[in-house]
N, C-alpha and C positions, 0 to 999 in steps of 0.2 A: 517577408512572407515565407513561411516554411514550405517544405516540399509538398506536403499533402494539401496545403491550401492552394498552391499553384496548380496541382493536379485538379482540384475541384474547380478552379477558375477555368482551366482549359476544357474540362468536360462540359461546363456550362456554356463556354464560348462556342463550342462546336455544335450546339443545337441549331436546327434549321426551322425557320418559321414559315408560315404560308407566304406565297409569292406576293400577295397584296401587302403584307406587312414588311417583307424584305425590301420592297422597292423604295419605300421612304418618300418623303416629299420631294418635289422637283428641285427645291433650292438647297437640299442637303447632299453634299458630295460623299460618295462612298470611298472607303479606304480599306483595302484588303491586305491582311498579313498572311502570306502563304508560308507555311512552316511545317515542321515535323514534330512528333511527340518526343523524339530523342533530343531535339533542340530545346523545347519548352519545358519538358518534364525531367530532363536529365538523361544522359546516355545510358542505355540499358545493356546488360550482359547476362549470359547464362552460365551458371556455376554448378558443377556437380555437387550433389549433397554428400555429406561425409560424416563419419563419427571420429576418425583419427587420420593422421597423415598417411597411413598405409592405404587409405581409400582413394588417395589422390595420385594423379600422374606425376612423373618426375618433375622436379623443380616447382612443385606446388605444395602448399600446406593446407591442412584442414583448419579453417579460421572461423571462429564464432563472431559473426557480424551482428552488432546490436540492431534490433528491429527487423532483421532479415533471416537469420538462422546460420547453420554451419555449412560452409561451402568451401570448395577447393579454389584457392587463390594463388597466383604467382607472387608470393611475398617472401621476404627474407625472415629468418628466425627472429631477428631483433626488430622487425617492423610491426608496428601496432595495427590492429584491425581498424578499418575505416568505421567511423562512428556517425557518419552523416549520410549513409545509404538508406534506401527504403525499398520495400517490395514493389514490384511492378503492379499495375492495376489489373493485369491479366497475364497469363503465361507467355503471351506473344509467340516467339519462334523457339522457345525453350522446350526441351524434352521433359518427359514425365519425371525423370530422376534428377532434374536440374532446378535450381532456384533462379528466378528472374529478379534481378535487382537493378535499381537505378542509382546512378551517381547523383551528386547534388545538382539541382536545377538553378537556372538563372533567377534572380530575385526582382528584376526590374520590368518584367514583361507586363504585368498587370498595371503598374504605374504608367507605363508608356501608352497602353491602350486607353486608359482614363485620360491621359494628357491629350491624346488625339481627339477623343470625344469632346473634351472641354474646348477644343479649338473648332468644333462644329462639324466634325466628320462622323458619319455612321461607320463604325469600325467593325470589321468582320475578321475574326481569327479563324483560319482554315488550315487544318492539319491533314495528314494523309488519309485519315478515315473518311474524309470528304472528297479530296481530290484524287484519291486512288492509289497513291504511293508508287514506288518503283524507282529503279536506278537508271542512270544513263538517259538515252533518248526516250525510252519508254516512259520513264518518270516525268521527263519534261513534257512529253506529249499529253500525259494525264493532267499535269498542271494547266497547260494551255486549254485543254478540253473543258476543264472546270471553269476557267475564266471566260471562255467563249459562251458557255451555257448560262453564266450568271452576271456578266459585267453590265448588261443593260438593266436587268431587274434591280441590281444593287446600285445602279448609277455610279459605278466606279470611276473615280478620277485618278487615283493612285493605287499602285500595287507595290508592296514592300515584301521581298522574299527574304526570309531569315533561315539559313541552313547551310549545309555543306554544298558548295556549287560544283564540285568535281563530278565527272561522270560516275564515279563510285559513291558519290554523296547522296544524302537523303532528300535534298532539294536541288536537283541538278540543273545546270544550264543545258541548252540544246545545241547539239552539234549541227553545223551547216557547211555547205560547200559552195560559197559564192564564186570561187575561182575555177570551178570544174570545167567551165567553157572558156577559160582564158586562152587567148590565141597567140601570145608572145612566147618565144622559146625560153625566155628568162624566168617566166612565171612559175611559181610553185602552187601547190594545191592542198594546203593544210585544212584540217577540220577546224572550223572557227566556232568556238563556244560562245554563245550569245544569250543575253536576256531580252534582246529586242523581240524575240519570238513570243514573249508574253505581253508585248505592247501592241503589236499588229495583230488584231484578233478577228478581223473580218475577211481573212484571205486564206488561201491554200498554199502553203510553202512548198508543197511537192506537187505542183500543178501538172507536171508531166508524168508523175507516178513512178519515177525511176529510183526513189529512195534517197536521192541526193538533194537536200533541201536548199532553197534560196539560190539556185543557179542563175547566173546572169546570162543574158542573151549573147549570141555571137554571129558574126558574119562569116560564113564558111570560107569565103574568098580570102580572108585575112589570116587564116590559120597557118602558123609556122610549124615546121617539123620540130618535134621535141616539146611542144607546148602541151598543157593539160588537155586542150580540146583535140589535139592530134591523136590522142590515145583512144578516143571513142568517136571517130568520124561519122559513124552510122547512127549515132545517138546524140544529136546536138540540140535537143529540145531544152527548154529552160522553164523557170518558174516565175517569170516576170510579166506574163501576159495578163489580160483581163481576168480578175478573180484570183490572181497570184500574189506573191509577196509584194508589198508596196511600202512607201515611206510615210504614209499618213496613219499614224498609230491612234488607237482608240483610248489608251490609257498611258500614263507615264509610270515607268518602272525604275525601282532602285533595289539594291540588295545589301544586306549586312551578312557577309560570309560568317559561317560558324564552323570552326575547325576543332571544336571540342573544349575550348577554354571559356568557361562560363563567366569568369571575371572580366575577360575582354568584352564579351557580349554585353554584360551589365554596364560596363564603362561606356561603351558606345551609345547605348540607349539613354543612360543618364546624361551624357554630354549633349546628345541631341535635344533632350528636354530642356537642359539648361540654356542652350543656344536660343531656343524659341521662347524661353521665359525671360530673357533679358529685357530690361526696361528699354523703351524706345530711345530715351535720351542717353543711353549708355553704349550705343553701338556705332558711334561715329568712327571708331577705330577700324571698322570694316571697310571704310572708304579708302582703301589703299591696296596696292598690288605689287607683287614681285614678278619680274620678267627675267628669265634666264635662257641663254642660248649658247651652245657649244659651237665654236667655229665662227669666224667672222661672216661667212656667207649665210648664217642663220639669224643674225641679229635683226634683219629686216622684219622678221616675225614679231619680235617684241616692239619694234618701232611702229608697225602698223596698228597693233592693239593699243599702244600708248596714244598715238595720234588720233585714231578714229573712235576709240571707246573710252579710255581712261581720262584723258585731259578734258574732253567735253563734259564729262560727268564729275569733274572736280575730284578725281581720285589722285591721291599721292602715289608716286611710282618710285620703285627702286629697281635699277637695271644692272644685271650681272651678265656681261658679254665677254667674248674672246676678241678683243680689239688691240691688245698690246702691240702686235706686230705692225699695225697700220695707224698708230696714234702718234701725233706730234706733241710731245709733252711740253715743249717750249711754248707753242701756240695753243696748247690744250684743245686740240681738235683732231678729227680724223684726217688722214691723208690717203685718199683713194681706197678706203675700206670698201669691201665688196658690198656691204650694206650701208646705205646712207644713214647717218646718225644725226639726230637733232640734240644739240647740247652735249653735255658731258655725263656719261653713265657713272654710277657710283663705283662700279668695279670694271676694270678693263681685262680681267682674267676670270674665266668661269671655272670654278672648282667647287667641290662639295663643301669645303670649309667656308668659302666666300658666300655660298648660298645659305648655309646655316647661319652665318653671321648676319646676313641680310634679314632673315626671318626674325632674329632676335632684335635687330635694329628697328625695323619698321612695324613689326607685328601685323602682317598683311591680312586682308580679308580674302584675297584671291591670289593664287600662285599658278603660274603656267610656265612651261619650258618646251624647248625643241632640241632634241638630241637623240643619240643612239640609246638603246635601252635593252634591258633583260628583265627577267622576273624579279630580280632582287636589287636592281639599281638603274639609275639614269646617268649615263656616262658624263663625267665632269660636272654633274649637277647635284645628285642626291644618292647616297648609299644608305643601306639599312641603319647603320650606326648613327648617321646624321638624323635620320627620321626619328629614331628612338630617343635622341637627345633633345628634340625640340620641345619648347613649352607647349602646353595643351590647354591653357586657360582661355586663349583667344584663338580657336581653331579656324582654319581657312578652307576654302574650296580650291580644288585643283583641276586643271586639265593637263594631263601628262602626255604630251605629243611625242611619244617614244614607242618602241616595240615592247610588248610583253610585260609592262609594268603592272598590269592587272591580270596576269596569268593565273587562273584559278587552281591549276594543279600544283602551283607553288604556294604552300600554305603560309609562307611569310612574304608573299609578293609585295612589292613596294607600295602599291595603292592601298593594300590592306594594312600594312604597317603604319602608313600615314593616317588612315582612318582611325586606327587605335590610338595614335598619338600625333598631334599636330594639326590634323585636318578634321573637318566636319562632313565633307563629302568629297570623294575622289573619282575622277574618270580616268581609266587606264585601259590599255589594249590587252586583250586576251592572247593575241598572237602578233604576227608582224603587222605593222601599220605602214601606210604609204604616204609620202609627203614630198615637198619640194627639195631639190638638191642645190638650188641657187635662188637668189632673191627674186621675188615676184612683186609687181607694182601694186597688186591688190589681192586680198584674200576673201573679198565679199562673196564671190561665187565659187569658191573652192571648197571641196569636200575632202581634200588631203588632210593629213593630221594637223598641219599648221592651220589650214582653213577651218577645220572643225573647232580648234581651240579659239580662234578669232571669233567665229560665229557663236560659240557658246558664251564667251565673255560678253559679247554684245547683248545677248538675250538675258544673261544673268545680271548684268550691271545696268545697261541702258534701259532695257525693257522690264527690269525688275521681276523676272520670272523666277519660279522655284528651279532648283537644279534639274529635277526630273523633267519639267516642262521646257526648260531651255534646251536640253538634249533632244527632246521630242520635236520641238519646233525647228531646230536647225536641220534635222533629218528631213522634215517635211518641206522646208522652204528652200534649201540649197540643193539644186539638181545634181545628179551624178554625171550628167553630160556624157552618157554612153560609155562611161569608164567603169569596168568591173571592179577596179581597185578602190574607187570611191565607194561603191556599194559594199565592198568588203570592209572598208573602214567603218561604215555605219553599223555593221554587225559586231565588229571586234571591240569597239569602244563601249564599255559598260560603266554604269554608275554604282559605286559602292557608297551606300548611305541612304538616308531617308529622302525619297524623291520630292516630298512636299515642302521642304525648307529651302530658303534662298538667303541671299545676303541681307535682305531687309526684314527677315523674320524677327519678330519681337513679341513681347507679352501682349496679350489682348484681354479684354474683359471676358470673364467666363461666360460661356453660353449655357443658360439654365436648362435643365431637363424638364420633362412633363410632371405635372402634379399627381397624375395617377398612372399606374403601370399595369393595366390589364393586358394579358398576353395569352395567345393561343399556343399551346405547347405541341401542336401537331407537327408531324414530319412528313410533308407531302411527297418529298422526293425519295424518301426511304433511306437516306444516307446515314444519318445519325439520329437516333431517337432522343427526344427531349427527356431529360432525367433530372432528378434532384442533384444538387452539386456534390453531395457526398456519396452518390452511388458509383459503383465500379462498373465500367463498361469494358467488354472485350474490344480490343482494337487491333489494327493491322500494322502496328509499329514494326519497324525493321531494325536490325542490328546496324550499328555504325562501325565503320572501319576504325582500326587503331590509328590515332592521330598523333603526330609529333611535329614539333617545330625544328627546323634546321638551326645550326649554330649561327649566331649573329656575325655579320661581317665587320671587319675593322672600320672604325669611323673614318679615319684619314687615309686608309690604304687604297690601293688600286682595286678596281672591280675584278675579282677573280673569275667571274663567270661571263665577262663581256669580251668577246673576240674583237679586237680593234681593227682587224683587216677589213677591207672593203674593195669593191670593184665597180668600175663605171658601167653605167647602162643608160640607154636612151631608146626611145621609140617614137613613132611618127606623130602621136597625139600630143598637142601642146599642153602646157600647164603643169602636169605632175605625172611622174611615173616612178615606179619602184621595182627594183629587182628583188625577188624574194626566193627563199629556199625552203626546204622541208623544216617543219617546226622545231626539230631538234638538231639541226645541222650546225648552227652556230653563227651564220653570217647572212646578212641581207643588206642590200644597198639600194638607194633610190637616186634618181636623177630628175631633172626638171627642164622644161623649156619655157622660155618667156617670149611673148609676142610671136608665137609660132616658130621660134627658132630653137633647135635642140641645144641643150647644155649638158656637157658630160662631166658634171661636178660630182665629187664624192659626197655622199650624204646618206640618210636613211637610218637603219637600225642594225646594230649588231645583236642578233637574237640568240639567246641561249635559254634552253629549258632547264629549270632547276626541279631538273625534274623532282490515424486515418479518420479523423472527424471531418465533417463538412463545414463549410464557411458560408452561411446563408447570405451575408451581405455581399459576398462576391457573386453569388448567384444572381441577386437582384441587380448588381452592377452590370453584369454581362447582358442580362435581359434588357436593361436600359440601353446598352450600347446597340442592341439589335433592333430596338423599337424605333419606328419613325416618330419624329417630333419636330415641331417648328420652333424656330428661334423667337423669343419674345422681343417685342419692340420696346 
């Protein structure tokens, strides 16, 4: 599809129909794609009009761009003019003497929308002209306000955000402060960027009106000097009371980050369609899992998932643990390993190379690990180079029980690198996550990072849920047990990828559309007028930041941005505790207690921030997507 065709598609997809038509039949689930025009139509820029190089600023040339005009561009003398740009549909934020031009747009969006429609969803593509636009928290608040106003009428089940998730991005995540009332002196209080804000839609996340969202409650008698709560002792209100933030979400949310590379976005969309279009008799390979844990005290994590979830569901397993120091090679069994081990793991040393080899050996459907982490790597488990070298024809789901693996400010964060290559859906932490520092007898009721991975695996594998609903269900089902750090985990772990797919997704019979397509083109809410697909609309598009990828890390080398130092910490609550520091300081540590007795083991995360014709058939297609219709029997 060419650029102008895609623009026509988006303009048509943005029309709003009367509420009675939008609602759809009771048995048709809604699927909203929240995005921006810079994502769907191509990143736009403003370029000064010119006649010759003398009209341009220093280090810019007057370039004749086909289909656009002459403008000042920062190009070299020997660099050819771009031949795949197009004029913007409106001046947008450009000046009177500037040309507004768009770079190439992704080509798979329309196919993805049609794919979801064929699977029975009422698909709604929503850009900033509908949800209001904006950057940072203001933009996130606008997205949530649109969802709150429409999720019931549209019968939304899933929400997929496609766009730049950074605070400066055009489809931003929301900043929250779950640790603002943390009472321990070791606790930090970072801003936690989260997409869960777009899932819990029936609540007020700023219940106390102080501007700090999702604050957990605190007992004033527990506050220690130097804790986050100690810095505002006269304002200890929270957002967790009746009507406040809660764990029972209304929709399941996922995100495909877009950092400016349209080829990456197209690849992820196509891979997602291919995964769901696989024949049912061709997906047996997905019944396998790779479990990795750095340090012998973390191997219990993999063993509990294997024993409780994988073996009962006939999943093949491949285990990569750090057990060399406690393994009797003559007897081929563990000798007082800190984690009890059943049988013989495939690898007794956990390294990125061994994990990469394991992926190639077993081709797993599910991968999970427990280790330290940073934006660009998981210590002793996975580096960017390993992720980029993985095969991508049989992609897996991940739960990455580490810190920062899903840090949105890092444009090549590990969760995103895996989504681009190797994985079909990834769950990683936007900031520090909290988990056990020593073995635990059970993870069933734990919302530590290890417990979240365990409970996600159970719902994804045993309960056969989609990835989005598995994450939604574990938040709802597993109590935070009055631990602010568990609540913080629920906000910091986000899903990169389509929330509606799961391990057992496969090709289904096409759901037919209606035989007639009468449609009322009114726009009762005044947001976007219904138009012909070829008509140009003014829009509220906003400029995108310059985007760049950092250099790839060496595949086999040490993680340059992981600080391996750690410090012990413990506190009075049993089960799990984590010492954390400011988001950009470089170190965090967690500890654990088992059976109500404190354990001062080294664990947790070493956190580092890295830092113009119309297309009538498309018009009809999108009208069809918006119309309610019932499945034929």
